[in-house]
C-alpha positions, 0 to 999 in steps of 0.5 A: 191660562187664557182659558182659565181666566176665561172660565173663572170670569164667566163663572163669577159673572153667571153666578152673580147674575142670579143676584143682580139688580140690573144687566146692562148690554153695551159698548166700552171703549178703553183707548186703544181697545174697544168692543162689547161689554156686559155689566151687572149691578149686584147692588147700588154700590158693587158692579161687575163687567166683562169686556171683550174689546175685539175692535181696537188695534189691541184686543182685550178680554177682561173683567172689572170690578166697580165701586159706585158712589152715591148717585147725585139727584140732578137732571143727569143722575151722576154717579161717580165710581172707582174700578179695578180691572184685570184681563188678557191683552193681545196685539197681532201685526200679521205683516211682520209676524208679530203676535203677543198676548200678556196679562195686564191690569188697571184701575181708574175712576170715572162717572156714569150718567144718562146722556140719552135721557131724552131717548130712553131712561134705559141708557147709561153712559160712563167717562173714565180716566184710569192707569193700566200696567200692560207690558206689550213688547211691540205695541207702545201701550200708554199707562194713562187710558181714557174710556167711554162706555154706553149701555142699554138696561136689558133687565131690572129686577 
């Protein structure tokens, strides 16, 4: 199941990259997992994202769809968005010989802005609040999640 999900996610992401306006690479955290992220803006309204969160207590590999609302014209160029996420979450605790993998999903809302505009206009920062349904048996995964991300624009069409 995990390999099939990985294949489908990568296939969708690779096929959409040919038509995307912008491709960003960065860091995404949705506590308790965080790691690298690749994001493609298909249009100004639609964004897809692949996250490999291998750095936290809980590891996840997931895909996201994001709907972006109109950008506010101010110094930070704030763009509000909503998202839906699905993927696999894993928890391993070797000392007690615990290992579990489970499919989960979530949704939420956030804002994207350029907090590092003084450094470069290619950086974008996100702050988000969401709900996740990840039923790990041995790890108390909270339903409410807080997220943070920072991405650098690699390609702008």
